[in-house]
C-alpha positions, 0 to 999 in steps of 0.5 A: 873690844866689845861693840854695842849697837846704837840702841844698846848704848842708849839703853845702858846710858839710861840705866847709868843715869838712874843708878847715879840718881839722875832725874827720871825726867832725863830718862823719859827723853832717853827712852824716847830716843831709844824707841826712835833709834829702834824704829829706824833700825827696824825700817832699815832692816825692812827696806834692806829685806825688800831690796834683796827680795826684789833683786832675787825675784828679778834675777829668778824671772829674767836671769842675771845678765851682764854685758854681752848677756853672760851670767854673773854667777861664778863656778863655770858651767857643768857639762850636759849631754843628752838626757838618758833614755830612762828620761826620754822614754817618759816623753811622747812627742806630738810629732810637730817638727821643731825648726830653727832650733837655737840656744842663747841668752837674753842680754845686751848687744851693741850696733853702730850708727854713724860715729855713735855706738848704740845698745839694745837688749836681745837674744844673743850668744846664739848657737844652733841646736839639734833635736833628737827623737822628734822633740828632745831639745838640747840641754840648757845651762842656767839662764840659757834660752831655747828658741824654736819654731813650729807650724802655727796652725797645727800647734794652735789646733792642739790647744782647746784651752789651757791644755798645755802645762810644764812638768819637771822631774829631778833627773836622778829621781823621776819617780818622785814626781814633778817638782813644785818649785815654780810653774811656767805659764807662757810658751814665749819668754822672748819678745818679738823685738829680742829676735830681730836684732838691729842691723850692724850688731856685734853678734854677727846676726844678719837676719836683722832689722833697723829702727825702734824696738816696735818696728823691729818687733813688727818685722819679726812678726810679719816674717814669721807669719809669712812662713806660717810659723809660731815662735816658742822660747823657754828660759832655764830658770833659776830656782827660788825654792828656799833650800834650792840646790844645783841639780839636773831637771828633765822637763816637758811641755805637756798637752794634758788632753792628748798626753803628748809633749811639744818639746822636752829637755834637760837643764841645770837648775841653779839657786836664785841666790 
């Protein structure tokens, strides 16, 4: 059976009244009703579009997260090894040592306080990473985060103002030039409170702190500065491009003045939708 939208039914009813000789005054009221219904349908459609856009942006910037920080996206992960020498040979490393290299996710974890179980957001699912060739970091799945530390003074000395930029190419076609899907503007995706999980956490992270997010952030910052380190973190971002496809990208954090890179890695870029 054919179905009609509310505006269409109202319009057909109006036509039937006219054809049967009903008063045109009645049609005026129906015409207004049709306009009102059309405006409501338009508003509903616009609101839905806004909600979907906001959700897509949030997913792309922060990564879809479920309990335990695991991705809600289906399909499982694709095996990623070390990027080919044809890619890594394009990167000249600064020579700064990358230490405490860790791969994980941003997501929820729990900890016990007496009989109650509290929940916070932090850097979870952590696993140690190995650097090859001085600055080639482990490859990342979509929404995984790379964290590492460098000597703060040496790192800051390399930047005289806007010298650092991200460059990404398609792994299977690096000669095509950099992709223009998005630009990273920061070398710190994770907040300080994300690094110091609350003690007693279900992640088994013993380098922890207690108290509020602010106090744990201060504890992390103080510990890092005491060691003379600067924490760097990058997210394997989802791709917001309208015709996005899942593909491997090879990226480097490049210093325009020196022509050398702090770090480089390959990652799997997945569509945001």
